[in-house]
Legacy VTK file of the C-alpha trace (Angstrom):
# vtk DataFile Version 3.0
C-alpha trace
ASCII
DATASET POLYDATA
POINTS 287 float
0.000 0.000 0.000
1.213 3.487 -0.818
0.113 7.091 -1.415
-0.795 6.399 -5.055
-4.413 5.207 -5.237
-4.459 5.615 -1.453
-6.463 2.988 0.408
-4.583 3.100 3.700
-7.670 3.743 5.831
-11.213 2.311 5.706
-12.399 5.333 3.707
-10.395 3.971 0.738
-10.521 7.272 -1.165
-8.317 5.880 -3.929
-6.783 9.264 -4.795
-3.170 9.919 -5.820
-1.689 11.803 -2.900
1.683 12.063 -4.669
-0.001 14.363 -7.198
-1.072 16.759 -4.464
-4.628 15.463 -4.353
-6.246 14.883 -0.979
-8.965 12.587 0.278
-10.821 12.447 3.594
-7.704 13.013 5.740
-6.891 16.173 3.790
-3.193 15.297 3.538
-0.823 14.830 0.623
2.154 12.454 0.657
4.212 14.983 2.631
4.366 13.727 6.215
3.466 16.497 8.660
4.274 16.406 12.367
2.219 18.800 14.476
3.804 18.274 17.882
6.729 16.416 19.471
6.702 16.284 23.261
7.259 14.295 26.422
3.654 13.456 27.255
3.078 12.940 30.994
-0.683 12.326 30.738
-0.836 8.957 29.017
-1.796 5.892 31.092
0.663 5.552 34.039
1.780 2.144 32.790
2.935 3.850 29.593
4.122 7.283 30.710
6.085 6.019 33.715
8.390 8.620 35.230
9.836 10.001 32.017
6.651 10.384 29.991
5.724 9.037 26.595
7.654 10.359 23.629
4.559 11.592 21.801
4.648 12.464 18.120
1.357 13.988 16.945
0.725 13.819 13.205
-1.388 16.380 11.365
-4.649 15.206 9.835
-6.935 12.297 10.681
-8.956 9.590 8.941
-11.896 9.720 11.363
-12.851 13.342 12.040
-14.908 13.082 15.245
-17.057 16.144 15.959
-15.898 16.221 19.596
-12.167 15.749 18.874
-9.978 17.404 21.501
-7.137 17.617 18.981
-9.227 19.414 16.386
-6.518 22.083 16.078
-4.395 19.539 14.193
-6.797 16.807 13.058
-8.584 18.662 10.275
-5.894 18.572 7.619
-2.228 19.134 6.727
-1.086 20.843 9.923
2.482 20.770 11.173
6.074 20.626 9.960
6.901 18.580 6.876
9.405 15.867 7.821
11.351 13.219 5.979
11.685 9.730 7.477
15.267 10.544 8.523
14.122 13.692 10.318
11.369 11.747 12.090
13.882 9.149 13.254
16.074 11.895 14.717
13.071 13.299 16.609
12.449 9.841 18.099
16.070 9.552 19.183
15.960 13.029 20.738
12.881 12.068 22.776
14.578 8.904 24.007
17.647 10.955 25.018
15.284 13.194 27.025
14.018 10.183 28.996
10.964 9.041 27.023
9.679 5.674 28.218
8.375 4.883 24.717
7.763 6.407 21.310
4.052 7.198 21.035
2.848 7.628 17.432
-0.432 9.557 17.647
-2.854 9.232 14.697
-0.189 7.959 12.287
-2.018 5.696 9.817
-2.384 8.114 6.898
1.420 8.537 6.852
2.307 4.880 7.219
4.377 4.594 4.003
6.677 7.312 5.395
6.764 5.851 8.921
7.535 2.236 8.040
11.176 2.826 7.013
11.737 4.757 10.243
10.852 1.634 12.235
13.069 -0.778 10.313
15.847 -0.423 12.880
14.572 -1.349 16.344
14.437 1.438 18.916
15.635 0.856 22.495
12.165 1.640 23.904
8.705 0.270 23.013
6.860 1.782 20.057
3.204 2.665 20.736
0.647 2.892 17.924
-1.959 5.336 19.243
-5.009 5.475 16.962
-8.773 5.908 16.770
-9.422 2.217 16.132
-10.851 2.888 12.662
-8.115 0.994 10.832
-7.880 -1.463 7.971
-6.534 -4.804 9.175
-4.727 -5.107 5.839
-2.869 -1.862 6.538
-1.982 -2.906 10.069
-0.409 -6.084 8.738
2.416 -3.944 7.331
3.350 -3.162 10.937
3.966 -6.787 11.904
7.044 -6.915 14.138
7.440 -3.131 14.307
4.926 -2.193 17.034
5.197 -3.237 20.679
2.041 -1.668 22.104
-1.192 -0.903 20.313
-3.335 1.825 21.892
-6.578 1.905 19.872
-9.896 3.483 20.722
-13.083 1.471 20.627
-15.411 4.437 20.433
-18.732 3.034 19.281
-20.754 -0.150 19.253
-23.752 1.647 17.705
-23.609 2.462 13.990
-26.037 5.407 14.172
-23.880 7.110 16.789
-20.708 6.422 14.803
-22.292 7.906 11.684
-23.590 10.970 13.519
-20.357 11.850 15.317
-17.653 10.497 13.019
-19.264 9.887 9.645
-18.355 6.210 9.897
-21.395 3.959 10.191
-19.115 0.939 9.732
-16.911 1.928 12.680
-17.730 -1.006 14.960
-17.060 -3.945 12.614
-13.975 -2.218 11.203
-12.523 -1.405 14.635
-13.352 -4.893 15.923
-11.395 -6.450 13.053
-8.516 -4.044 13.549
-8.222 -4.755 17.273
-8.257 -8.499 16.657
-5.372 -8.005 14.214
-3.479 -5.957 16.800
-3.865 -8.682 19.425
-2.793 -11.296 16.892
0.418 -9.356 16.259
1.570 -8.573 19.798
-0.176 -11.190 21.929
-1.293 -10.793 25.548
-0.229 -7.856 27.688
3.290 -8.079 29.091
4.470 -6.094 32.100
7.951 -5.090 33.206
7.500 -3.980 36.773
4.806 -1.301 36.667
5.166 -0.620 32.941
3.426 -2.274 30.019
6.059 -3.197 27.430
3.908 -5.172 24.986
0.251 -5.767 24.245
-3.001 -3.976 23.457
-4.675 -1.325 25.617
-8.180 -0.509 24.391
-9.342 2.995 25.184
-13.004 3.848 25.509
-14.161 7.431 25.959
-17.523 7.667 27.714
-19.784 10.090 25.855
-22.501 12.151 27.593
-25.922 10.558 27.320
-24.520 7.402 25.709
-24.184 4.905 28.564
-25.763 2.126 26.495
-23.104 2.521 23.825
-20.382 2.180 26.457
-21.954 -0.940 27.963
-22.071 -2.577 24.530
-18.405 -1.761 23.918
-17.403 -3.315 27.237
-19.576 -6.354 26.530
-17.750 -6.874 23.240
-14.338 -6.672 24.880
-15.360 -9.079 27.630
-16.818 -11.553 25.162
-13.870 -11.541 22.750
-10.756 -11.498 24.909
-9.570 -13.621 27.807
-8.544 -12.124 31.133
-5.118 -10.515 30.789
-5.190 -10.652 26.995
-5.964 -6.922 26.718
-6.306 -4.000 29.101
-9.070 -1.386 29.075
-8.540 2.308 29.620
-11.911 3.753 30.634
-11.802 7.473 29.956
-14.009 10.150 31.481
-12.059 13.071 30.002
-14.768 14.103 27.519
-14.533 17.877 27.234
-17.274 19.558 25.150
-15.936 21.467 22.182
-17.632 24.710 21.043
-20.638 24.333 18.770
-21.786 20.858 19.850
-25.490 20.252 20.460
-27.091 18.446 23.404
-26.248 16.060 24.924
-22.691 16.462 23.617
-22.393 20.027 24.913
-21.825 18.843 28.494
-19.451 16.683 30.482
-20.173 13.122 31.578
-22.070 12.999 34.875
-20.918 11.053 37.925
-23.933 8.753 37.555
-23.026 7.969 33.940
-19.419 7.293 34.820
-20.259 5.027 37.746
-22.719 3.023 35.640
-20.063 2.321 33.006
-17.340 1.690 35.586
-19.525 -0.877 37.359
-20.170 -2.630 34.052
-16.452 -2.763 33.359
-15.884 -4.574 36.644
-18.882 -6.865 36.091
-17.260 -7.915 32.819
-14.090 -8.787 34.714
-12.071 -6.286 32.689
-8.781 -4.937 33.995
-7.072 -1.685 33.169
-7.151 1.999 33.966
-9.710 4.630 35.012
-9.683 8.424 35.192
-10.470 11.025 37.803
-13.197 13.611 37.194
-10.542 16.321 36.923
-9.325 14.762 33.657
-12.257 16.447 31.853
-10.383 19.708 31.454
-8.913 21.789 28.659
-5.726 21.812 30.739
-4.958 18.260 29.635
-5.169 19.059 25.927
-1.664 19.682 24.491
-0.890 23.214 23.352
-0.358 22.669 19.638
0.673 26.287 19.094
3.682 26.075 21.383
LINES 1 288
287 0 1 2 3 4 5 6 7 8 9 10 11 12 13 14 15 16 17 18 19 20 21 22 23 24 25 26 27 28 29 30 31 32 33 34 35 36 37 38 39 40 41 42 43 44 45 46 47 48 49 50 51 52 53 54 55 56 57 58 59 60 61 62 63 64 65 66 67 68 69 70 71 72 73 74 75 76 77 78 79 80 81 82 83 84 85 86 87 88 89 90 91 92 93 94 95 96 97 98 99 100 101 102 103 104 105 106 107 108 109 110 111 112 113 114 115 116 117 118 119 120 121 122 123 124 125 126 127 128 129 130 131 132 133 134 135 136 137 138 139 140 141 142 143 144 145 146 147 148 149 150 151 152 153 154 155 156 157 158 159 160 161 162 163 164 165 166 167 168 169 170 171 172 173 174 175 176 177 178 179 180 181 182 183 184 185 186 187 188 189 190 191 192 193 194 195 196 197 198 199 200 201 202 203 204 205 206 207 208 209 210 211 212 213 214 215 216 217 218 219 220 221 222 223 224 225 226 227 228 229 230 231 232 233 234 235 236 237 238 239 240 241 242 243 244 245 246 247 248 249 250 251 252 253 254 255 256 257 258 259 260 261 262 263 264 265 266 267 268 269 270 271 272 273 274 275 276 277 278 279 280 281 282 283 284 285 286
């Protein structure tokens, strides 16, 4: 797969990005990096003491209405980098103490990223994505990723269509996560840090408890104990212009209902404090 007749993501636009044309992600074949930082706010088992070496890529293949990274997700935002320049940024982050290299929303630049990962890094590589991935594309990453960090946002197609324009989100993400688990196997710990495996994130949305329960049911039904971890997120922060019920934060009652269901499913992983629903935890992409 490549930028010509691009079918990297499930949208399968089929356009020639090398000719300057753009599809859903809005990006050409020039890899753009919007932010490079030591990220202290990832799951504790990833960030550790040094933080994750986060590399945020401009553009996105999903386009959620409530995206907290909307400043960079809407198109070709950031500095154009070659694979060699990206590799140097990774090495700089590791020299600064990064516990891992955290590739955030990278799939639409995969042809440029793959050569960067040919030579193994001395820390785990994290593939941090929205879950809306083609399994066929992920197969190109076999042996290059240590930790997959996908979202499982929706179990309901109407909600996925309304908020992300992706009615097929659930079956696509389910297939992608199965491929991720096939590649890296069950979660492996080194002390208090995860060094290999799949951590499935789920962001609770206001007024959508039933969607969350269905997501947790699917995880519980498809994976054995210890095979994956769940990161249950209550950090939903309403972006300007959203209509009810998405113009408010998740209530304590909603959070507790989903949290209880997570435990009833016997799922292990991570939870968030109420204070996580704050603009203060969104990276400053202008700095």
